[in-house]
Residue frames relative to the residue before (quaternion, step in Angstrom):
aa qw qx qy qz dx dy dz
M 1.0000 0.0000 0.0000 0.0000 0.00 0.00 0.00
F 0.4327 -0.7060 0.4948 0.2636 3.61 -0.78 1.01
D 0.3215 -0.7340 0.5706 0.1798 3.61 -0.94 1.04
K 0.2266 -0.7785 0.5774 0.0962 3.58 -0.09 1.42
E 0.5837 0.5969 -0.3687 0.4087 3.75 0.93 -0.67
K 0.7191 0.4692 -0.2399 0.4529 3.44 0.87 -1.15
Y 0.7862 0.3581 -0.1823 0.4695 3.60 0.76 -1.00
G 0.4172 -0.7692 0.4259 0.2302 3.59 1.26 -0.10
R 0.6275 -0.5571 0.4359 0.3254 3.42 -1.54 -0.14
I 0.7515 0.2999 -0.2102 0.5487 3.63 1.09 -0.46
L 0.0083 -0.7880 0.6112 -0.0733 3.46 -0.42 1.39
V 0.2347 -0.8210 0.5177 0.0535 3.50 -0.52 1.35
P 0.1791 -0.7513 0.6151 0.1587 3.69 -0.58 0.92
M 0.2945 -0.8440 0.4260 0.1391 3.37 -0.09 1.46
V 0.4966 -0.6455 0.4782 0.3287 3.55 -1.00 0.64
T 0.3425 -0.6988 0.5895 0.2163 3.47 -1.31 0.31
P 0.2303 -0.8122 0.5157 0.1459 3.63 -0.29 1.12
F 0.1499 -0.7842 0.6006 0.0440 3.62 -0.81 1.03
K 0.4879 -0.6788 0.4805 0.2652 3.62 -1.04 0.86
E 0.5810 -0.5360 0.5004 0.3533 3.50 -1.35 0.50
G 0.7345 0.4423 -0.2577 0.4455 3.60 -1.05 0.36
D 0.8540 0.0186 0.0317 0.5190 3.48 -0.24 -1.44
Q 0.3593 -0.7759 0.4464 0.2640 3.55 1.33 0.01
S 0.3386 0.7370 -0.5279 0.2520 3.65 0.97 0.62
V 0.6206 -0.5483 0.4030 0.3895 3.46 -1.29 0.54
D 0.2411 -0.7321 0.6212 0.1415 3.72 -0.94 1.03
Y 0.1797 -0.8231 0.5311 0.0899 3.56 0.00 1.31
E 0.5834 0.5613 -0.3699 0.4558 3.67 1.16 -0.60
A 0.6995 0.4403 -0.2951 0.4794 3.54 0.81 -0.82
A 0.5434 0.5956 -0.3790 0.4543 3.57 1.21 -0.48
V 0.6510 0.5080 -0.3042 0.4750 3.56 0.92 -0.97
S 0.6599 0.5700 -0.2953 0.3904 3.45 0.93 -0.96
I 0.6449 0.5321 -0.2664 0.4796 3.42 1.28 -1.04
A 0.6397 0.5099 -0.3115 0.4835 3.62 1.02 -0.82
E 0.6603 0.5107 -0.3277 0.4426 3.55 0.90 -0.83
K 0.6595 0.5284 -0.3058 0.4386 3.53 1.04 -0.98
L 0.5976 0.5646 -0.3341 0.4609 3.56 1.08 -0.94
I 0.6704 0.4803 -0.2956 0.4822 3.63 0.92 -0.84
E 0.6940 0.5066 -0.2739 0.4321 3.60 0.71 -1.16
D 0.7313 0.3959 -0.2310 0.5050 3.62 1.00 -0.87
N 0.3924 -0.7386 0.4562 0.3040 3.60 1.27 0.03
M 0.2908 0.7831 -0.4883 0.2526 3.55 0.93 0.77
A 0.7789 0.2702 -0.1121 0.5548 3.61 1.12 -0.68
D 0.3061 -0.6861 0.6197 0.2270 3.48 -1.35 0.61
S 0.7658 0.0378 0.0013 0.6419 3.42 1.28 -0.69
I 0.2439 -0.7515 0.5803 0.1977 3.64 -1.21 0.26
I 0.1909 -0.7447 0.6325 0.0950 3.59 -1.07 0.84
L 0.2134 -0.7788 0.5861 0.0661 3.49 -0.87 1.11
S 0.8543 0.1935 -0.1527 0.4576 3.52 -1.14 0.69
G 0.4048 0.6884 -0.5044 0.3285 3.53 1.00 0.87
T 0.7615 -0.3163 0.2173 0.5223 3.62 -1.30 -0.20
T 0.6927 0.4785 -0.3062 0.4442 3.63 0.73 -0.95
G 0.6523 0.4964 -0.2977 0.4893 3.58 1.26 -0.45
E 0.4036 -0.7425 0.4598 0.2725 3.60 1.36 0.19
F 0.1356 0.8287 -0.5381 0.0727 3.57 0.86 0.78
F 0.5843 0.6229 -0.3269 0.4047 3.56 1.26 -0.75
T 0.6756 0.4349 -0.2937 0.5178 3.65 1.13 -0.27
M 0.6773 0.5308 -0.2896 0.4192 3.67 1.16 -0.31
S 0.4413 -0.6889 0.4962 0.2906 3.45 -1.16 0.61
F 0.7244 -0.4326 0.3144 0.4350 3.49 -1.34 0.37
E 0.6700 0.5357 -0.2810 0.4303 3.55 1.01 -1.08
E 0.6829 0.4989 -0.3064 0.4369 3.48 0.99 -0.95
R 0.6366 0.5102 -0.3363 0.4705 3.55 1.03 -0.70
V 0.5977 0.5322 -0.3671 0.4741 3.65 0.96 -0.65
K 0.6995 0.4772 -0.2894 0.4463 3.53 0.71 -1.09
M 0.6073 0.5415 -0.3628 0.4542 3.67 1.02 -0.68
F 0.5930 0.5484 -0.3531 0.4722 3.56 1.03 -1.00
N 0.7219 0.4937 -0.2616 0.4082 3.59 0.59 -1.17
V 0.6936 0.4992 -0.2937 0.4284 3.49 0.80 -1.10
I 0.7047 0.4284 -0.2770 0.4932 3.60 0.84 -0.97
K 0.6098 0.5326 -0.3808 0.4467 3.72 0.90 -0.58
E 0.6532 0.5459 -0.2804 0.4435 3.50 0.99 -0.96
T 0.7682 0.4132 -0.1746 0.4567 3.55 0.87 -1.04
V 0.8306 0.1200 -0.0485 0.5416 3.66 0.77 -0.79
G 0.3919 0.7730 -0.4450 0.2255 3.58 1.16 -0.02
E 0.6547 0.4656 -0.3167 0.5042 3.61 1.20 -0.44
K 0.6720 0.5231 -0.2958 0.4328 3.64 1.10 -0.40
I 0.8212 0.0539 0.0388 0.5668 3.63 0.98 -0.63
P 0.5339 -0.6392 0.4448 0.3295 3.60 -1.04 0.69
L 0.1621 -0.8021 0.5718 0.0585 3.53 -0.95 0.79
M 0.1149 -0.7386 0.6513 0.1307 3.59 -1.33 0.56
A 0.3266 -0.7354 0.5609 0.1947 3.53 -1.22 0.53
G 0.3062 -0.7261 0.5888 0.1800 3.57 -0.74 1.02
V 0.0421 0.8388 -0.5422 0.0252 3.72 -0.26 1.00
G 0.3711 0.7345 -0.5060 0.2584 3.65 0.99 0.18
C 0.0456 0.7733 -0.6305 0.0481 3.53 -1.18 0.98
V 0.6641 -0.5010 0.3106 0.4599 3.62 -1.07 0.16
S 0.7854 0.2986 -0.1778 0.5122 3.59 0.91 -0.77
T 0.6044 -0.5931 0.4100 0.3389 3.48 -1.16 0.62
V 0.6467 0.5572 -0.2842 0.4365 3.45 1.05 -0.97
E 0.7149 0.4216 -0.2916 0.4755 3.62 0.93 -0.79
T 0.5847 0.5774 -0.3496 0.4501 3.50 1.25 -0.63
M 0.6536 0.4863 -0.3019 0.4952 3.61 1.07 -0.79
A 0.6556 0.4975 -0.3376 0.4568 3.67 0.95 -0.58
L 0.6381 0.4871 -0.3257 0.4995 3.54 1.12 -0.68
A 0.6434 0.5218 -0.3421 0.4436 3.60 0.90 -0.68
K 0.6308 0.5289 -0.3194 0.4694 3.54 1.13 -0.78
K 0.6349 0.5052 -0.3323 0.4809 3.59 1.07 -0.76
A 0.6357 0.5315 -0.3210 0.4587 3.64 0.91 -0.72
E 0.6543 0.5291 -0.2842 0.4595 3.50 1.09 -0.81
E 0.6248 0.5568 -0.2673 0.4776 3.52 1.08 -1.06
L 0.6846 0.4748 -0.2449 0.4959 3.61 1.10 -0.90
G 0.6333 -0.5971 0.3529 0.3432 3.63 1.11 -0.03
F 0.4423 0.6657 -0.4770 0.3657 3.56 1.25 0.26
E 0.2936 -0.7753 0.5382 0.1521 3.52 -1.06 0.83
I 0.7971 0.1323 -0.0964 0.5812 3.55 1.25 0.01
M 0.1690 -0.7771 0.6036 0.0572 3.48 -1.04 0.91
M 0.2367 -0.7126 0.6256 0.2118 3.55 -1.25 0.44
V 0.1085 -0.7992 0.5912 0.0039 3.65 -0.90 1.01
V 0.2529 -0.7652 0.5824 0.1060 3.43 -0.67 1.24
S 0.6080 -0.5423 0.4129 0.4071 3.64 -1.17 0.43
P 0.5688 -0.5549 0.4694 0.3849 3.58 -1.10 0.55
Y 0.2506 -0.7959 0.5421 0.0999 3.57 -0.69 1.20
Y 0.7926 0.3191 -0.2948 0.4278 3.48 -1.32 0.56
T 0.6534 0.5487 -0.2864 0.4359 3.61 1.14 -0.84
K 0.1299 -0.8384 0.5107 0.1389 3.57 1.18 -0.66
P 0.0111 0.8392 -0.5392 0.0694 3.51 0.68 1.27
T 0.5532 -0.5782 0.4942 0.3397 3.47 -1.35 0.38
Q 0.6531 -0.5093 0.3472 0.4399 3.73 -1.13 0.17
K 0.5894 0.5438 -0.3540 0.4812 3.58 1.12 -0.55
E 0.6692 0.5093 -0.2733 0.4670 3.49 0.88 -1.03
L 0.6333 0.5317 -0.3042 0.4729 3.64 1.07 -0.81
Y 0.6261 0.5431 -0.3026 0.4706 3.42 1.08 -0.92
N 0.6800 0.4778 -0.2785 0.4814 3.63 0.80 -1.08
H 0.6263 0.5321 -0.3637 0.4385 3.64 0.85 -0.79
F 0.7379 0.4275 -0.2448 0.4614 3.59 0.55 -1.19
K 0.5810 0.5851 -0.3383 0.4535 3.67 1.15 -0.64
K 0.7132 0.4769 -0.2314 0.4587 3.44 0.81 -1.20
V 0.6175 0.5294 -0.3154 0.4887 3.67 1.12 -0.89
A 0.7081 0.4711 -0.2786 0.4461 3.63 0.78 -0.98
E 0.6946 0.4388 -0.2900 0.4908 3.59 1.02 -0.67
S 0.6086 0.5874 -0.3771 0.3774 3.60 1.13 -0.07
V 0.7704 0.2565 -0.1367 0.5674 3.53 1.41 -0.20
N 0.3897 -0.7069 0.5193 0.2808 3.60 -1.22 0.13
I 0.5069 0.5844 -0.4575 0.4384 3.63 0.94 0.91
Q 0.6203 -0.5625 0.4320 0.3349 3.51 -1.26 0.38
M 0.1381 -0.7749 0.6090 0.0984 3.64 -1.20 0.47
M 0.1649 -0.7118 0.6750 0.1024 3.35 -1.28 0.91
L 0.3868 -0.7090 0.5470 0.2202 3.53 -0.84 1.06
Y 0.1763 -0.7601 0.6197 0.0845 3.57 -1.22 0.60
N 0.0861 -0.8081 0.5822 -0.0255 3.38 -0.61 1.35
I 0.2101 0.7635 -0.5826 0.1829 3.61 -0.36 1.13
P 0.1157 -0.8638 0.4861 0.0638 3.59 0.43 1.22
I 0.5745 0.6026 -0.3941 0.3892 3.65 1.08 -0.48
F 0.6940 0.3987 -0.2190 0.5581 3.60 1.31 -0.54
T 0.7564 0.4445 -0.2337 0.4192 3.60 0.80 -0.88
G 0.3412 -0.7458 0.4616 0.3380 3.48 1.31 -0.73
V 0.7418 0.3010 -0.2019 0.5643 3.63 1.14 0.22
N 0.2847 -0.7275 0.6001 0.1720 3.55 -1.04 0.87
I 0.3464 -0.6789 0.5952 0.2546 3.50 -1.31 0.60
N 0.3147 -0.8017 0.4654 0.2040 3.54 -0.06 1.16
P 0.6562 -0.5173 0.3607 0.4143 3.59 -1.19 0.54
E 0.6639 0.5232 -0.3313 0.4193 3.58 0.84 -0.88
T 0.6653 0.4877 -0.3092 0.4732 3.57 1.12 -0.72
V 0.6155 0.5219 -0.3399 0.4830 3.64 1.09 -0.61
A 0.6345 0.5515 -0.3253 0.4329 3.49 1.01 -0.70
K 0.6484 0.5282 -0.2731 0.4754 3.41 1.09 -0.92
L 0.6667 0.5085 -0.2559 0.4812 3.53 1.06 -1.00
S 0.6339 0.5421 -0.3458 0.4298 3.68 1.11 -0.55
E 0.5532 0.5836 -0.3893 0.4492 3.51 1.35 -0.18
I 0.5798 0.5370 -0.3929 0.4701 3.63 1.21 -0.30
E 0.5430 -0.7076 0.3370 0.3014 3.57 -0.66 1.21
N 0.7696 0.3470 -0.2258 0.4862 3.63 0.85 -0.75
I 0.5245 0.5232 -0.4772 0.4727 3.73 1.08 0.29
I 0.0318 0.8676 -0.4903 0.0765 3.66 -0.21 1.16
A 0.8212 0.1273 -0.0655 0.5524 3.58 1.16 -0.17
V 0.1504 -0.7624 0.6107 0.1526 3.61 -1.30 0.06
K 0.2838 -0.6883 0.6394 0.1919 3.47 -1.26 0.75
E 0.0800 -0.8365 0.5421 0.0048 3.58 -0.54 1.13
E 0.2490 -0.7236 0.6261 0.1498 3.62 -0.71 1.02
A 0.1984 -0.8683 0.4520 0.0480 3.54 -0.03 1.40
E 0.4695 0.7465 -0.4350 0.1821 3.58 1.07 -0.48
L 0.7309 0.4630 -0.2186 0.4512 3.44 0.89 -1.11
N 0.7826 0.0623 -0.0362 0.6184 3.64 1.24 -0.49
P 0.1843 -0.8377 0.5076 0.0819 3.53 0.16 1.29
K 0.6177 0.5660 -0.3433 0.4245 3.62 1.18 -0.65
Q 0.5518 0.6576 -0.4002 0.3208 3.60 1.14 -0.70
I 0.5637 0.5724 -0.4106 0.4313 3.69 1.02 -0.55
T 0.6595 0.5028 -0.2987 0.4723 3.64 0.96 -1.01
E 0.6643 0.5067 -0.3289 0.4402 3.53 0.97 -0.77
F 0.6158 0.5326 -0.3347 0.4744 3.57 1.15 -0.72
I 0.6428 0.4995 -0.3252 0.4812 3.67 0.97 -0.85
N 0.7054 0.4840 -0.3130 0.4126 3.65 0.72 -0.88
I 0.7859 0.3945 -0.1578 0.4492 3.60 1.08 -0.72
T 0.6787 0.4516 -0.2773 0.5085 3.56 1.32 -0.18
P 0.6454 -0.5140 0.4038 0.3951 3.67 -1.18 0.29
D 0.6387 -0.5540 0.3841 0.3710 3.61 -1.23 0.61
D 0.7166 0.4716 -0.2597 0.4434 3.57 1.04 -0.59
F 0.5532 0.5761 -0.3810 0.4657 3.55 1.37 0.07
I 0.2481 -0.8279 0.5009 0.0466 3.52 -0.48 1.30
I 0.2122 -0.7794 0.5821 0.0932 3.46 -1.23 0.79
Y 0.1533 -0.7877 0.5916 0.0781 3.61 -0.78 0.96
C 0.3990 -0.7228 0.5223 0.2132 3.56 -0.83 0.87
G 0.2440 -0.8065 0.5317 0.0859 3.54 -0.67 1.01
D 0.6755 0.5059 -0.2570 0.4710 3.58 1.30 -0.19
D 0.4060 -0.7442 0.4541 0.2741 3.67 -0.23 1.16
S 0.7328 0.4613 -0.2777 0.4161 3.57 0.82 -0.83
M 0.7872 0.3515 -0.2140 0.4593 3.59 1.15 -0.01
I 0.1497 0.8306 -0.5039 0.1840 3.42 1.25 0.90
L 0.7274 0.4331 -0.2696 0.4590 3.55 0.62 -1.04
E 0.5931 0.5619 -0.3695 0.4426 3.57 1.05 -0.74
A 0.6398 0.5079 -0.3200 0.4799 3.66 1.02 -0.85
F 0.6949 0.4578 -0.3066 0.4621 3.65 0.79 -0.77
A 0.6141 0.5275 -0.3545 0.4678 3.56 1.15 -0.53
Q 0.6525 0.5078 -0.2994 0.4761 3.63 1.11 -0.55
G 0.8649 0.1558 -0.0451 0.4750 3.61 0.89 -0.86
G 0.3491 -0.7578 0.4832 0.2651 3.51 1.35 -0.22
A 0.7645 -0.4454 0.2785 0.3737 3.44 -1.48 0.07
K 0.5737 0.5875 -0.3643 0.4393 3.55 1.34 -0.42
R 0.8126 0.2714 -0.1352 0.4978 3.69 0.78 -0.73
I 0.6684 0.4044 -0.2825 0.5566 3.63 1.08 -0.54
G 0.3215 -0.7645 0.5323 0.1700 3.59 -0.77 1.11
G 0.6936 -0.3937 0.2960 0.5256 3.55 1.09 -0.91
I 0.6067 -0.5392 0.4326 0.3923 3.51 -1.04 -0.76
I 0.1969 -0.7266 0.6444 0.1339 3.54 -1.09 0.67
S 0.1406 0.8678 -0.4371 0.1901 3.55 0.21 1.38
G 0.3979 -0.7062 0.5316 0.2454 3.46 -0.86 1.02
A 0.6105 0.5586 -0.3568 0.4335 3.59 1.04 -0.69
S 0.5735 0.6204 -0.3742 0.3825 3.63 1.11 -0.34
H 0.4464 0.6480 -0.4573 0.4144 3.48 1.26 0.09
I 0.7679 0.3602 -0.1276 0.5142 3.36 1.21 -0.86
I 0.8156 0.1464 -0.0469 0.5579 3.64 0.99 -0.85
G 0.2103 0.7974 -0.5478 0.1406 3.59 1.04 0.67
V 0.6383 0.5137 -0.3708 0.4373 3.70 0.81 -0.70
Q 0.6528 0.5107 -0.3109 0.4651 3.62 1.03 -0.88
L 0.6675 0.4730 -0.3124 0.4828 3.63 0.87 -0.71
R 0.5854 0.5467 -0.3704 0.4704 3.61 0.95 -0.61
N 0.6652 0.5185 -0.2685 0.4653 3.57 0.83 -1.15
M 0.6602 0.5263 -0.3155 0.4331 3.59 0.98 -0.93
I 0.6157 0.5657 -0.3014 0.4583 3.50 1.09 -0.99
N 0.6916 0.4920 -0.2717 0.4536 3.52 0.78 -1.16
M 0.6294 0.5115 -0.3410 0.4753 3.63 1.01 -0.75
F 0.6530 0.5217 -0.3185 0.4473 3.60 0.79 -0.85
L 0.7107 0.4792 -0.2415 0.4549 3.49 0.93 -0.99
N 0.6749 0.4223 -0.2710 0.5410 3.55 1.26 -0.39
G 0.6878 -0.5563 0.2936 0.3624 3.60 1.03 0.41
K 0.5612 0.6083 -0.3638 0.4274 3.45 1.41 -0.03
V 0.0206 -0.8855 0.4641 -0.0015 3.56 0.92 1.15
K 0.6923 0.4909 -0.3149 0.4249 3.63 0.85 -0.83
E 0.6290 0.5485 -0.2912 0.4677 3.51 1.21 -0.86
A 0.6703 0.4871 -0.2974 0.4744 3.46 1.02 -0.81
A 0.6135 0.5317 -0.3541 0.4642 3.71 1.10 -0.73
K 0.6228 0.5654 -0.3473 0.4145 3.54 0.96 -0.81
I 0.6368 0.5540 -0.2962 0.4470 3.45 1.09 -0.92
Q 0.6694 0.4745 -0.2949 0.4898 3.49 0.92 -1.10
Q 0.5964 0.5422 -0.3626 0.4678 3.70 0.90 -0.62
K 0.6598 0.5258 -0.3373 0.4177 3.55 0.76 -0.91
Y 0.7795 0.3672 -0.2030 0.4652 3.59 0.85 -0.91
L 0.3932 0.7167 -0.5029 0.2809 3.62 1.13 0.07
P 0.6341 0.5407 -0.3555 0.4233 3.68 0.80 -0.76
L 0.6137 0.5330 -0.3600 0.4579 3.61 1.12 -0.58
F 0.6638 0.5192 -0.2917 0.4525 3.51 0.90 -1.00
R 0.7301 0.4456 -0.2530 0.4521 3.48 1.00 -0.71
I 0.6567 0.5415 -0.3182 0.4175 3.52 1.02 -0.57
I 0.6831 0.4761 -0.3356 0.4404 3.50 1.03 -0.51
G 0.6363 0.4566 -0.2928 0.5485 3.52 1.43 0.07
Q 0.3094 0.7827 -0.4866 0.2343 3.70 1.26 0.35
N 0.8477 0.2265 -0.1497 0.4558 3.49 -1.42 0.31
G 0.7158 -0.5232 0.2605 0.3821 3.46 0.90 0.95
R 0.4141 0.7015 -0.4696 0.3405 3.57 1.39 0.42
T 0.2415 -0.8051 0.5291 0.1163 3.49 0.05 1.28
N 0.7146 0.3225 -0.2305 0.5764 3.56 1.02 -0.81
P 0.3254 -0.7945 0.4872 0.1599 3.70 -0.58 1.12
C 0.3473 0.7817 -0.4829 0.1873 3.69 1.17 -0.06
S 0.6812 0.5547 -0.2934 0.3770 3.49 0.82 -1.14
L 0.7694 0.3775 -0.1773 0.4839 3.49 0.80 -1.18
L 0.5160 0.5930 -0.3931 0.4771 3.56 1.34 -0.32
K 0.6536 0.5016 -0.3013 0.4801 3.64 0.94 -0.93
E 0.6265 0.4798 -0.3674 0.4922 3.64 0.97 -0.74
A 0.6573 0.4579 -0.3671 0.4728 3.80 0.75 -0.67
M 0.6528 0.5164 -0.3635 0.4184 3.60 0.81 -0.70
K 0.6292 0.5365 -0.3603 0.4319 3.58 1.00 -0.69
M 0.6138 0.5605 -0.3317 0.4463 3.60 1.15 -0.61
V 0.7347 0.3174 -0.2324 0.5526 3.61 1.23 -0.18
D 0.6738 -0.5788 0.2759 0.3674 3.50 1.13 0.80
Y 0.4247 0.6572 -0.5084 0.3595 3.63 0.94 0.58
K 0.3355 -0.6843 0.5994 0.2447 3.55 -1.09 0.58
A 0.0217 -0.8904 0.4524 -0.0464 3.42 0.63 1.38
G 0.3452 -0.7463 0.5015 0.2690 3.66 1.30 -0.40
I 0.5646 -0.5704 0.4906 0.3394 3.57 -1.36 -0.39
P 0.5358 -0.5764 0.4704 0.3992 3.62 -1.13 0.30
R 0.3985 -0.6934 0.5269 0.2877 3.54 -1.17 0.29
L 0.5682 -0.6254 0.4040 0.3505 3.53 -0.96 0.89
P 0.4916 -0.0716 -0.8646 -0.0751 1.52 -2.26 1.18
L 0.4829 0.6382 -0.4669 0.3762 3.57 1.20 0.02
S 0.2331 -0.8032 0.5414 0.0857 3.61 -0.93 0.80
P 0.5823 -0.5820 0.4255 0.3757 3.66 -1.09 0.53
G 0.6269 -0.4967 0.4176 0.4312 3.65 -1.15 0.29
T 0.4440 -0.6328 0.5660 0.2864 3.45 -1.26 0.53
E 0.6482 -0.4568 0.3741 0.4808 3.67 -1.21 0.16
E 0.6326 0.5575 -0.3379 0.4181 3.63 0.80 -0.81
E 0.7103 0.5029 -0.2275 0.4369 3.34 0.86 -1.20
I 0.6063 0.5566 -0.2855 0.4910 3.52 1.15 -0.91
A 0.6579 0.4998 -0.3240 0.4609 3.60 0.89 -0.98
E 0.6281 0.5447 -0.3174 0.4562 3.62 0.99 -0.92
V 0.6681 0.4867 -0.2914 0.4814 3.61 0.94 -0.91
R 0.6200 0.5279 -0.3259 0.4803 3.64 0.99 -0.80
K 0.6522 0.5183 -0.3115 0.4572 3.59 0.88 -0.91
V 0.7119 0.4589 -0.2886 0.4465 3.53 0.88 -0.77
M 0.5822 0.5694 -0.3276 0.4790 3.58 1.28 -0.77
K 0.6635 0.4906 -0.2950 0.4817 3.62 1.02 -0.80
K 0.6356 0.5477 -0.3179 0.4416 3.60 0.96 -0.91
I 0.7560 0.3408 -0.2152 0.5157 3.59 0.92 -0.88
K 0.4739 -0.7414 0.3879 0.2744 3.59 1.30 0.38
I 0.3104 0.7257 -0.5322 0.3062 3.46 0.99 1.07
I 0.7490 0.1445 -0.0767 0.6420 3.56 1.39 -0.68
């Protein structure tokens, strides 16, 4: 069973800061980001090596080192999750084993990307990874990037495996799928919303019993506000909560401007405006242009973050 009380409602998929020039991982800056998330109360938990962490540009060794560095420095201060998804099942299993050896109690596993597996192949992949370790697994469904959806029937079948206890669902392309997950999985199987703009819609569908919270890159900046918004909604202050969500919609949208499907680049620019050592994105992702940064700053001022 997933411990919602331990991991909380605001799970931050932490960015990975890369250095100018050689684009190497700046582990010192990564520690400072984790510490700032804790000090500013932006996160209930931190996820390492997720989409916002640009795991797809990192080597196996870099990901393991990130797990180790952050676990050693802040692991006693905040719950951590390890993103271990890779293209191949064998490599995913190997990274999961490393996370387990380093003391992680839960891993997040994205669908194999580029390969476009069938539902049967997806099931076999997740089952094999889950059975290779003795830690819990959160499925990660983000078809806009992986090219394949984990169908509700597949999630239901996977939920029968003892250590598969939750799913992160990017709900934007199919808002009804959260409801389908709720209807077809056990009551103790938890769904986390992966879409900043649909947090309240997720809670409206599943309530606090089935919806764990939000896994949100924007929470680096507005984690406190999103936590307050969720609490308002769950306490019956629906209109007040909706106003907060509406207030921050421009932030969610601006970091995806100019066709940037992956928001990492402009999220990092926004983070720098509130004193994070966010570094640069790693190629092929590029830093924000002067015009893009100006638009981000304009929105940040409008919503009174800076």
